[in-house]
C-alpha positions as CSV (number, residue, x, y, z in Angstrom):
1,M,-5.3,2.5,12.1
2,L,-8.4,1.8,10.8
3,N,-10.0,5.8,11.6
4,K,-6.6,7.0,9.7
5,L,-7.8,4.6,6.6
6,R,-11.4,5.9,6.9
7,Y,-10.0,9.5,7.2
8,L,-7.5,9.4,3.9
9,L,-9.9,7.7,1.8
10,K,-13.1,9.9,2.5
11,R,-10.6,13.0,2.2
12,N,-9.6,12.5,-1.7
13,R,-11.8,10.1,-3.9
14,C,-9.2,8.5,-6.7
15,Y,-9.8,6.5,-9.6
16,C,-6.9,3.8,-9.7
17,E,-7.0,0.5,-12.0
18,T,-7.5,-1.0,-8.5
19,E,-9.5,1.3,-6.6
20,M,-10.9,0.2,-3.2
21,D,-13.4,2.1,-0.8
22,Q,-13.4,2.0,3.1
23,S,-15.6,-1.0,3.3
24,Q,-13.5,-2.9,1.2
25,L,-10.3,-1.8,2.7
26,E,-11.2,-2.4,6.2
27,K,-12.4,-6.0,5.2
28,M,-9.2,-6.8,3.5
29,I,-6.8,-5.7,6.6
30,K,-9.6,-7.5,8.6
31,Q,-8.9,-10.5,6.3
32,G,-5.1,-10.2,6.6
33,A,-4.4,-7.9,3.7
34,I,-0.3,-7.1,4.1
35,L,0.1,-3.3,4.2
36,L,3.3,-2.6,2.5
37,D,5.0,1.0,3.3
38,V,6.9,1.8,0.4
39,R,8.5,4.9,1.5
40,S,12.6,5.0,2.5
41,P,13.2,3.4,6.1
42,Q,13.7,7.0,7.1
43,E,10.0,8.0,6.6
44,F,8.8,4.5,8.1
45,L,10.6,5.4,11.1
46,E,8.6,8.8,11.6
47,G,5.6,7.0,11.0
48,H,4.0,4.6,9.5
49,L,0.0,2.9,9.7
50,E,-0.1,0.1,12.3
51,N,1.1,-3.3,11.0
52,A,2.4,-1.9,7.9
53,I,5.7,-3.9,6.5
54,S,8.5,-1.6,5.4
55,L,9.9,-2.4,2.1
56,P,11.1,0.7,0.0
57,E,10.0,1.1,-3.6
58,Y,13.6,1.0,-5.1
59,E,14.1,-2.0,-2.9
60,I,11.4,-4.4,-4.5
61,K,13.0,-5.9,-7.2
62,E,15.4,-7.4,-4.9
63,R,13.7,-8.5,-1.8
64,Y,10.0,-9.1,-2.9
65,N,10.8,-12.7,-2.9
66,K,12.3,-13.0,1.1
67,M,9.1,-10.6,2.3
68,L,6.1,-11.5,-0.2
69,S,5.8,-15.1,-0.5
70,D,2.1,-15.6,-1.5
71,K,1.3,-14.1,-5.0
72,T,-2.4,-14.8,-4.4
73,Q,-2.5,-12.8,-0.8
74,N,-3.8,-9.1,-1.2
75,I,-1.6,-6.2,-0.6
76,I,-2.0,-2.8,-0.1
77,V,0.9,-0.6,-1.2
78,Y,1.1,3.1,0.2
79,C,3.4,5.9,0.0
80,S,3.2,9.8,1.2
81,T,1.7,11.0,-2.0
82,G,0.6,7.7,-4.3
83,H,3.5,8.2,-7.0
84,R,5.7,5.4,-5.4
85,S,3.0,3.2,-4.2
86,Q,1.9,3.3,-7.8
87,K,5.0,2.4,-9.4
88,A,5.2,-0.2,-6.8
89,Q,2.1,-1.7,-7.6
90,K,3.1,-1.9,-11.3
91,T,6.3,-3.8,-10.5
92,L,4.5,-6.1,-8.2
93,Q,2.0,-7.0,-11.0
94,K,4.8,-7.1,-12.8
95,L,6.4,-10.0,-11.0
96,G,3.3,-12.0,-10.9
97,Y,1.5,-10.2,-8.2
98,Q,-1.9,-10.8,-8.4
99,K,-3.7,-8.9,-5.8
100,V,-1.8,-5.1,-5.6
101,Y,-4.2,-2.2,-4.4
102,N,-2.6,1.3,-4.3
103,L,-3.8,3.9,-1.2
104,C,-3.9,6.1,-4.6
105,K,-3.3,9.7,-2.7
106,G,-1.5,8.2,-0.3
107,I,-1.0,9.3,3.4
108,E,0.4,12.8,3.7
109,N,-1.7,14.4,0.7
110,D,-3.9,17.3,1.8
111,N,-5.2,18.1,-1.5
């Protein structure tokens, strides 16, 4: 899993509000950050990052409190291209989550 994340971070440098570099991401994962896959259940079944939790972006408002009880825990959201995860990041922040990070370019972007 960490090798795939290293590759994704090196491939496309992005500048998000809550940008992180490779070492920060790895450190957060080792310290128990939640990896939240906000793609559809079908996309999740087709492949996802190790230890990721599936919570589709369109279901966050209905299911967030059952799956994400600690609003101070580090959460890393990702999708295919970064668009849904950016939307999910903003939604979670509006719901009071303080440490939400977006894998900006997603896991399938080759540009």
